[in-house]
N, C-alpha and C positions, 0 to 999 in steps of 0.2 A: 029256421030252415028245417023242413020235415025230414025225418030219418029215411034212408033208402030202404024200402021194404024188401027188395030183392037181396040186398046185402045182409039184412037181418036174417033172412031165411037161409042164406049161405052159411052164416056163422052158426045158426042153430043146427043145421045139418052137420057141420064140421064138428061141433061139440058132441053130437050124438055118436059120430064115428070115433071120437076120442074116448068116450065112455066105453064103447064096445072093445076098443083096443086095451084099455086099462083093466077091464074085467079079467083079462087073461094074464095079467102081470101081478105077481104076488106083492113084491116090494119095489117101490120107486125111490131112488136116491138122487139128490142133486148135489153136485160137487162145485163149490164156488169159493171165492175169496174176495176180500175187500180191495185188494190191489193186484196188479199184474206182476209176473216174475217170481212168484212164490212156488211154482211147480205144481199148480193145480191139475194140469193135464197129465203130468207124470203120475200123480196120485190116482186120478180117475182111471187111467189105462191099467196101471199095475194092480189096483184093487179089483178091477173087473176081471183080469186074468187070474188073480188069486182065488176069487170066488168060483170062477170057472174050473180051476184045478181042484176045487173042493166039491166037484160033482154037481154044480148048480148050472142052470140054464141062464145065460147072461146076455144082455144087450147093452150097447154103449151108444148114446146119442150125443153127437158133437154139436152142442148148442151155441158154441162160440162162432157165430156166423161170419164175423169179419176177421177172425183169427183162427181158422179151423186147423188144428195141428194133430188131431187124432190119427188121420191116415198116415202122416209122416212117422209118428211115434210107434205105430203098429206095423208099418211096412205094407200097408194095404194099397193095392193098385187096382185100376179098372173103375168102371162106373156101375152104380146099382141098376138092376134091371126093373122091368115092370111086368107084373102078372097080367096076362092077357084077359083072363076071366074077371078078376076082381078090380083090375086097374090100380092095384096097390103097388107101391115101390118095394122092391125086394132088397133087403139089406145085404151089403157085402159081408163075407165071412172070412175071418183071418184067424187061424189056429183055434177054430171053434167059437170065436166071439163074433156076435152079430154087430155090425157097425154101420151107422148112417152119418154122413157128413156132407156138407155142401161143397167141400174141397174138390172132389172128383168131377163136379158138375160145372166148374168154371175153369177157364184157361189158367195155366200155371203162372204165378206171380202177378195175376190181375187183381187189383184191389176191388173189394165190394163196397162201393160208395152208396150205401143204402141208409135211409132214415129208419128210425126206430120201428114204425109200424110195419115196414117191409120185412125187417129182421124178425119181428115177433110173429108175423104171419107164416114165415118159413118154418119156425119152430112148431107152430100149431099144425102145419101140414105134415111135418115129420112125425108128430104124435098121432094124427088122424089117418094118414094115408100110407103108412109104412107097415108092411106085413111082419110085425114082430112075432106073432104067434104066442104060444104059452111060454112065459119066462118066470124064473124065480126072482130075478133082479133086472131092473132097467136103471142104468146110471146115466145121468145127464151131466156132461162137462160144460159148465156155464162160463160165459165171459167174466172177466174181473169186474168188480164194482157192484152197484146196486141199481142198475138201469132196467130198461124195458124188457130185455130178454130174461133176466132173472125173475122179474115180476110175472111175465107171461108164462114161463115154465112152471113156476110155483102154482099159479092159478089153474093152469090147464092140466098139468101132470099130477097135481095133488100128491106130492111126495110124502113118504112116511118118515124120511130122514134127510137132514141137510148135513153135509160134511164141509166144514169151513177150513180151508188150508191157510196156514200162516207160517212165517219164519220166526225165529226166537226174538229178533230185535224189536225194540219198542215202536219204530216207525211202521213196521208191518202190523204189530198188534193193535195199533190205533185203528187201522182200517178193518182189521179182523173183528174188532168189537162192533163196528158198524154192521158188518155182515151178519154177525150173530144176532144183533138186535133186529135186523130186517127179518131173519128167519123166525124170530119170536113173534114179530108183528104179523107175519104171514101164517102164523099158527101151525108151523110144521111141527109135528108131534115130538120128534127126536132130533136133537142137535148135537153133533160131535165135532171136535177140533183135532186136526192133525198138525203137529209141529214138524214141518219139513225143513230140510237143510240144517238139521240139528247136529252140528259138528261135522267136520271133515275127517274121514278116516284116511290117515296117511298111507299111501300105497307101498311105502318102503318099510316102515316100522310097525304099522298097524295101530298106532296111537291116535286118539281122537283130539282134534284141534277145534276148539269152539270159536270159529271165526265170527259167527253172528250171536254168540252167547248160547245158552241152553236153558230150558225150563220155563221160558216166557209163555209159551202156549199153554202149558199145563197150569201154570199159575192163573192165567187169564180165564181158562175154562172153569177153574174152581171158583174164581170170583164171580163169574157170570152164571154159575149153577148149570153148566152144560157138561156133557161127557167129554173126557179127554181120551182119545183113541190110541195115540202113541206118538213117539218121535221117529222120524225117518232121517237117517244121516246122509251125508254126501259121500259118494264113492266115485273115483275116476272111471271105473269100469261101467257104472250105471250110465254115465254120460256117453261113453263110447258106444255101448250097445243101443242106446236110445237114438243116437244119431244115425244108426244103420237100420232103424225101424225094428229093433229087437227089445221088447220089454224085459227088464232085468229079472223079473220073477220067472220068466220062461227060460232065459238063456244063462242065468247065473243064480240058480235057486238057492245055493248055499251061501250067498253073500249076506252081509249084515242087513242090507237094504231089503232084500227079498224076505228075510225072516221077520223084519218089522212089518211088512205088508201081511204076512200070515197072521201076526198078532192082531193087526187092525181088522182083518177079515173075520177072525173069530169073534172079536168084540162086537162088530157090526151084526153078525148073525145072532149073537146072544141078545143084544139090545132089541132087535126087531122081532125076535121070536118070543 
């Protein structure tokens, strides 16, 4: 069956628009994980705001099309607009961070029952037709696993760095290794690992309780010859402010968690520069 020439032209035109957008973005970073529930979006949101606080221009692309949580975790409301002249989508801005997500564009609690090609096409459109402007960093919060959206974003966005989020226990590390190997196969130049949920800080005595263990992510990063960015602990206040759409690095900057993200941001800047 012959290929559709019109569709081929549309894809070519879209790729050209993506190239024009990427020319204005210095560093592109994808944040993903081998499995769900490891705090990938928490890392993407708080790292974005930490870089922003370090006087960088930052955008955050919510590429988890079927589970878009970035607006909830940033307290973003409203729908993105459209520039009448360029017909580009204008990102929402929350506390200085440019954000694009499909969440405001669909009714609340409505599932997106889309096949892979539709989800991938949405990500391509977010890269091609969003008015990101000139940025120091564009971070993409990807869905868990190693499926279509991860592949599309890596191919279209051409990231300089992949940040793989894991928790310390072995069941998470098994999937994290797969994610690291995928990043290697996609030839992403820099790969870093964040060990999230690395111990619970007791809100009463301040002692650290290693519920899931600790050190597994660092050991795995060393074994796979990738960068270890740091450990991020669990704190009750981090969860409380996140549920209210308040990233911990903005609303509790003196917390152990916020200080961990400062260390991660500094290491990311150093590695990329």
